[in-house]
C-alpha positions as a Markdown table, in Angstrom:
| # | Residue | x | y | z |
|---|---|---|---|---|
| 1 | Met | -34.4 | 53.0 | 3.7 |
| 2 | Ser | -33.5 | 49.4 | 4.5 |
| 3 | Gln | -30.5 | 47.7 | 2.8 |
| 4 | Thr | -31.0 | 44.5 | 0.9 |
| 5 | His | -28.6 | 41.7 | 2.0 |
| 6 | Asp | -27.2 | 39.2 | -0.4 |
| 7 | Pro | -28.7 | 35.8 | 0.8 |
| 8 | Val | -25.6 | 34.1 | -0.6 |
| 9 | Ser | -22.7 | 34.1 | 1.8 |
| 10 | Arg | -19.2 | 35.0 | 0.6 |
| 11 | Gly | -18.1 | 31.4 | 0.6 |
| 12 | Glu | -21.0 | 30.4 | -1.6 |
| 13 | Arg | -20.4 | 33.1 | -4.2 |
| 14 | Ile | -17.8 | 30.9 | -6.0 |
| 15 | Pro | -19.8 | 28.6 | -8.4 |
| 16 | Thr | -19.4 | 24.9 | -7.7 |
| 17 | Trp | -18.2 | 24.3 | -11.2 |
| 18 | Ala | -15.4 | 26.8 | -10.7 |
| 19 | Leu | -14.2 | 25.0 | -7.6 |
| 20 | Val | -14.4 | 21.6 | -9.4 |
| 21 | Leu | -12.4 | 23.1 | -12.3 |
| 22 | Phe | -9.8 | 24.5 | -9.9 |
| 23 | Val | -9.3 | 21.3 | -8.1 |
| 24 | Ser | -9.2 | 19.4 | -11.4 |
| 25 | Val | -6.5 | 21.7 | -12.8 |
| 26 | Cys | -4.4 | 21.4 | -9.6 |
| 27 | Trp | -4.8 | 17.7 | -9.4 |
| 28 | Gly | -4.0 | 17.2 | -13.1 |
| 29 | Ser | -1.1 | 19.5 | -13.3 |
| 30 | Asn | 0.4 | 17.8 | -10.2 |
| 31 | Phe | 1.3 | 14.7 | -12.4 |
| 32 | Val | 3.0 | 16.9 | -14.9 |
| 33 | Ala | 5.0 | 18.6 | -12.1 |
| 34 | Met | 6.1 | 15.3 | -10.7 |
| 35 | Lys | 7.2 | 14.1 | -14.1 |
| 36 | Leu | 9.3 | 17.3 | -14.4 |
| 37 | Ala | 10.7 | 16.8 | -10.9 |
| 38 | Leu | 11.8 | 13.3 | -11.9 |
| 39 | Arg | 14.3 | 14.8 | -14.4 |
| 40 | Asp | 16.4 | 15.8 | -11.4 |
| 41 | Trp | 15.1 | 13.7 | -8.4 |
| 42 | Glu | 15.4 | 10.0 | -8.0 |
| 43 | Pro | 11.9 | 8.5 | -7.4 |
| 44 | Phe | 12.2 | 7.5 | -3.7 |
| 45 | Thr | 14.0 | 10.7 | -2.8 |
| 46 | Leu | 11.3 | 12.7 | -4.5 |
| 47 | Ser | 8.6 | 10.8 | -2.6 |
| 48 | Ala | 10.4 | 11.4 | 0.7 |
| 49 | Met | 10.8 | 15.1 | 0.1 |
| 50 | Arg | 7.2 | 15.6 | -1.0 |
| 51 | Asn | 6.1 | 14.1 | 2.3 |
| 52 | Leu | 8.4 | 16.4 | 4.2 |
| 53 | Val | 7.2 | 19.5 | 2.5 |
| 54 | Gly | 3.5 | 18.5 | 3.0 |
| 55 | Ala | 4.2 | 17.6 | 6.7 |
| 56 | Leu | 5.9 | 20.9 | 7.5 |
| 57 | Leu | 3.0 | 22.9 | 5.9 |
| 58 | Leu | 0.3 | 20.9 | 7.7 |
| 59 | Leu | 2.2 | 21.0 | 11.0 |
| 60 | Gly | 2.4 | 24.8 | 10.7 |
| 61 | Tyr | -1.3 | 25.0 | 10.0 |
| 62 | Ala | -2.2 | 22.7 | 12.9 |
| 63 | Leu | 0.0 | 24.6 | 15.4 |
| 64 | Ala | -1.5 | 27.9 | 14.3 |
| 65 | Lys | -5.0 | 26.5 | 14.9 |
| 66 | Gly | -4.0 | 25.1 | 18.3 |
| 67 | Gln | -4.8 | 21.5 | 17.4 |
| 68 | Ser | -3.9 | 18.6 | 19.6 |
| 69 | Pro | -1.2 | 16.1 | 18.6 |
| 70 | Pro | -2.2 | 12.4 | 18.5 |
| 71 | Arg | -1.2 | 10.2 | 21.4 |
| 72 | Gly | -1.2 | 6.6 | 22.5 |
| 73 | Arg | -2.7 | 3.9 | 20.3 |
| 74 | Lys | -3.8 | 6.5 | 17.7 |
| 75 | Leu | -0.1 | 6.8 | 16.8 |
| 76 | Leu | 0.0 | 3.2 | 15.8 |
| 77 | Thr | -3.1 | 3.6 | 13.7 |
| 78 | Ile | -1.6 | 6.6 | 12.0 |
| 79 | Phe | 1.5 | 4.6 | 11.4 |
| 80 | Leu | -0.5 | 1.9 | 9.6 |
| 81 | Val | -2.3 | 4.6 | 7.6 |
| 82 | Ser | 1.0 | 6.2 | 6.6 |
| 83 | Leu | 2.5 | 2.8 | 5.6 |
| 84 | Asn | -0.3 | 2.4 | 3.0 |
| 85 | Leu | -1.4 | 5.9 | 2.1 |
| 86 | Thr | 1.7 | 7.9 | 1.9 |
| 87 | Thr | 4.7 | 5.5 | 2.0 |
| 88 | Val | 4.0 | 2.4 | -0.2 |
| 89 | Ser | 1.5 | 4.3 | -2.4 |
| 90 | Ser | 3.8 | 7.3 | -2.8 |
| 91 | Ala | 6.9 | 5.2 | -3.5 |
| 92 | Cys | 5.1 | 2.9 | -6.0 |
| 93 | Phe | 3.5 | 5.8 | -7.9 |
| 94 | Thr | 6.7 | 7.9 | -8.2 |
| 95 | Phe | 8.6 | 4.8 | -9.3 |
| 96 | Gly | 6.0 | 3.9 | -11.9 |
| 97 | Leu | 5.7 | 7.4 | -13.1 |
| 98 | Gln | 9.3 | 7.3 | -14.0 |
| 99 | His | 8.5 | 4.7 | -16.7 |
| 100 | Ile | 5.2 | 5.8 | -18.2 |
| 101 | Ser | 3.7 | 9.1 | -19.3 |
| 102 | Ala | 2.1 | 11.5 | -16.8 |
| 103 | Ser | -1.2 | 11.3 | -18.6 |
| 104 | Leu | -1.3 | 7.5 | -18.4 |
| 105 | Ala | -0.3 | 7.6 | -14.7 |
| 106 | Ser | -3.1 | 10.0 | -13.9 |
| 107 | Val | -5.6 | 7.7 | -15.5 |
| 108 | Leu | -4.3 | 4.6 | -13.8 |
| 109 | Val | -3.9 | 6.0 | -10.3 |
| 110 | Asn | -7.5 | 7.3 | -10.4 |
| 111 | Thr | -8.7 | 3.7 | -10.6 |
| 112 | Met | -8.5 | 4.0 | -6.8 |
| 113 | Pro | -12.4 | 4.1 | -6.4 |
| 114 | Phe | -12.5 | 0.6 | -8.0 |
| 115 | Phe | -10.2 | -0.7 | -5.3 |
| 116 | Met | -12.2 | 1.1 | -2.7 |
| 117 | Val | -15.2 | -0.8 | -3.7 |
| 118 | Leu | -13.3 | -4.1 | -3.5 |
| 119 | Phe | -12.0 | -3.3 | 0.0 |
| 120 | Ala | -15.1 | -1.5 | 1.4 |
| 121 | Phe | -17.3 | -4.6 | 1.4 |
| 122 | Pro | -15.1 | -7.0 | 3.4 |
| 123 | Phe | -13.7 | -4.3 | 5.8 |
| 124 | Leu | -16.5 | -1.8 | 6.1 |
| 125 | Gly | -19.5 | -3.9 | 5.1 |
| 126 | Glu | -20.5 | -1.3 | 2.4 |
| 127 | Arg | -22.1 | -2.7 | -0.7 |
| 128 | Pro | -22.0 | -0.6 | -3.9 |
| 129 | Thr | -25.2 | 0.1 | -5.8 |
| 130 | Arg | -25.7 | -1.6 | -9.1 |
| 131 | Arg | -25.4 | 1.6 | -11.0 |
| 132 | Gly | -22.3 | 2.6 | -9.1 |
| 133 | Leu | -20.7 | -0.8 | -9.7 |
| 134 | Ile | -21.4 | -0.7 | -13.5 |
| 135 | Gly | -19.9 | 2.8 | -13.6 |
| 136 | Leu | -16.8 | 1.7 | -11.8 |
| 137 | Ile | -16.3 | -1.4 | -14.1 |
| 138 | Leu | -16.7 | 0.7 | -17.2 |
| 139 | Gly | -14.2 | 3.2 | -15.8 |
| 140 | Phe | -11.7 | 0.4 | -15.0 |
| 141 | Leu | -12.1 | -1.1 | -18.5 |
| 142 | Gly | -11.5 | 2.3 | -20.0 |
| 143 | Ala | -8.3 | 2.7 | -18.0 |
| 144 | Ala | -7.3 | -0.8 | -19.1 |
| 145 | Leu | -7.9 | 0.1 | -22.7 |
| 146 | Ile | -5.8 | 3.3 | -22.4 |
| 147 | Ala | -3.0 | 1.3 | -20.7 |
| 148 | Ser | -3.0 | -1.4 | -23.5 |
| 149 | Pro | -0.2 | -1.3 | -26.1 |
| 150 | Gln | -2.7 | 0.0 | -28.6 |
| 151 | Gly | -3.8 | 2.9 | -26.3 |
| 152 | Glu | -0.4 | 4.0 | -25.0 |
| 153 | Gly | 2.0 | 2.7 | -27.6 |
| 154 | Gly | 3.7 | 0.0 | -25.6 |
| 155 | Ala | 3.9 | 1.6 | -22.1 |
| 156 | Ser | 6.2 | -0.1 | -19.6 |
| 157 | Pro | 4.3 | -3.0 | -17.9 |
| 158 | Ala | 6.3 | -2.5 | -14.7 |
| 159 | Gly | 5.4 | 1.2 | -14.7 |
| 160 | Ile | 1.7 | 0.3 | -15.1 |
| 161 | Ala | 1.9 | -2.3 | -12.4 |
| 162 | Phe | 3.5 | 0.0 | -9.9 |
| 163 | Val | 1.0 | 2.8 | -10.5 |
| 164 | Leu | -1.9 | 0.3 | -10.1 |
| 165 | Leu | -0.3 | -0.9 | -6.9 |
| 166 | Ala | -0.2 | 2.7 | -5.7 |
| 167 | Ala | -3.9 | 3.1 | -6.4 |
| 168 | Ala | -4.6 | -0.1 | -4.4 |
| 169 | Thr | -2.6 | 1.0 | -1.4 |
| 170 | Trp | -4.1 | 4.4 | -1.6 |
| 171 | Ala | -7.5 | 2.8 | -1.3 |
| 172 | Ser | -6.5 | 0.5 | 1.6 |
| 173 | Gly | -5.1 | 3.5 | 3.4 |
| 174 | Ser | -8.3 | 5.4 | 2.9 |
| 175 | Ile | -10.2 | 2.4 | 4.3 |
| 176 | Leu | -8.0 | 2.5 | 7.4 |
| 177 | Val | -8.7 | 6.2 | 7.9 |
| 178 | Lys | -12.5 | 5.6 | 7.8 |
| 179 | Arg | -12.3 | 2.6 | 10.2 |
| 180 | Ala | -10.1 | 4.5 | 12.6 |
| 181 | Asn | -12.2 | 7.7 | 12.3 |
| 182 | Leu | -9.1 | 9.9 | 11.9 |
| 183 | Thr | -11.3 | 12.9 | 11.1 |
| 184 | Gly | -12.5 | 15.9 | 13.1 |
| 185 | Pro | -10.9 | 19.2 | 14.0 |
| 186 | Asp | -7.5 | 17.7 | 14.7 |
| 187 | Ala | -7.2 | 15.9 | 11.4 |
| 188 | Pro | -4.5 | 18.2 | 9.9 |
| 189 | Tyr | -2.3 | 17.4 | 12.9 |
| 190 | Phe | -2.9 | 13.6 | 12.3 |
| 191 | Val | -2.0 | 13.9 | 8.6 |
| 192 | Ala | 1.1 | 15.9 | 9.4 |
| 193 | Val | 2.3 | 13.2 | 11.8 |
| 194 | Gln | 1.4 | 10.6 | 9.1 |
| 195 | Leu | 3.5 | 12.5 | 6.5 |
| 196 | Phe | 6.5 | 12.8 | 8.9 |
| 197 | Met | 6.3 | 9.0 | 9.4 |
| 198 | Ser | 6.3 | 8.4 | 5.7 |
| 199 | Trp | 9.1 | 10.9 | 5.2 |
| 200 | Ala | 11.3 | 9.0 | 7.7 |
| 201 | Ala | 10.6 | 5.6 | 6.1 |
| 202 | Leu | 11.1 | 6.9 | 2.5 |
| 203 | Thr | 14.3 | 8.7 | 3.5 |
| 204 | Leu | 15.7 | 5.3 | 4.7 |
| 205 | Leu | 14.6 | 3.6 | 1.5 |
| 206 | Ala | 16.0 | 6.4 | -0.7 |
| 207 | Thr | 19.3 | 6.4 | 1.1 |
| 208 | Trp | 19.6 | 2.7 | 0.8 |
| 209 | Gln | 18.5 | 2.5 | -2.9 |
| 210 | Glu | 19.7 | 5.8 | -4.3 |
| 211 | Gly | 22.4 | 7.1 | -1.9 |
| 212 | Leu | 22.8 | 10.3 | -0.1 |
| 213 | Gln | 23.9 | 12.0 | -3.4 |
| 214 | Ala | 20.3 | 11.7 | -4.6 |
| 215 | Phe | 19.4 | 14.6 | -2.2 |
| 216 | Gln | 21.9 | 16.9 | -4.0 |
| 217 | Val | 19.8 | 18.4 | -6.7 |
| 218 | Pro | 20.1 | 21.7 | -8.7 |
| 219 | Pro | 17.9 | 24.7 | -7.6 |
| 220 | Arg | 15.7 | 24.3 | -10.6 |
| 221 | Ala | 14.4 | 21.0 | -9.1 |
| 222 | Leu | 12.9 | 22.8 | -6.1 |
| 223 | Gly | 10.0 | 24.4 | -8.0 |
| 224 | Pro | 8.5 | 21.2 | -9.3 |
| 225 | Leu | 9.1 | 19.6 | -5.9 |
| 226 | Phe | 7.1 | 22.3 | -4.0 |
| 227 | Tyr | 4.3 | 22.4 | -6.6 |
| 228 | Ala | 4.0 | 18.6 | -6.5 |
| 229 | Ser | 3.9 | 18.6 | -2.7 |
| 230 | Ile | 0.9 | 21.0 | -2.3 |
| 231 | Pro | -2.0 | 19.4 | -4.3 |
């Protein structure tokens, strides 16, 4: 008697909605974890340490997979990506988050697609569809409404500005990744190097602005740090 085989592979048994929900929970709770971490960490020090944890995790994965490290001019490209994507963006977001609520920060930083549209046309020649452009404008107006004094109860203008700047530099870094084609099987190694570069730059900034004592935190601060570093 022949056996019937499930046509759905093991990887496809997880419903798409469940994966989307899982990613949404991880992404959303990440902002709460960062807000908790800021009780013990200074903002630039936290940004530096998040990049270090992420870099070590990705480097371990890349080495385990036998991936090749970037060389030559690709290192310069990765540096430019790191400057936008995980240095300036990370520092601006963490600094802004210190002055506004985690919920507002999550809404504002997710205006990144709006900035992607603004940058994609001049740098990639990509034009948005009319429907997509209308959706992005409506989303941006919704974020502006939430960030208004009526929506958030007088949130810090500086905090709002820095988080929006984080979204803009996140978008510009993503544009650089696409232009440089930093994808493929060795991408985790590229990202690990990118995070190490950001860690070095942010450590210098944190030491200058916050002092070496900012790295001396109680053990309770490590949990939020590690959680905020993974998503």
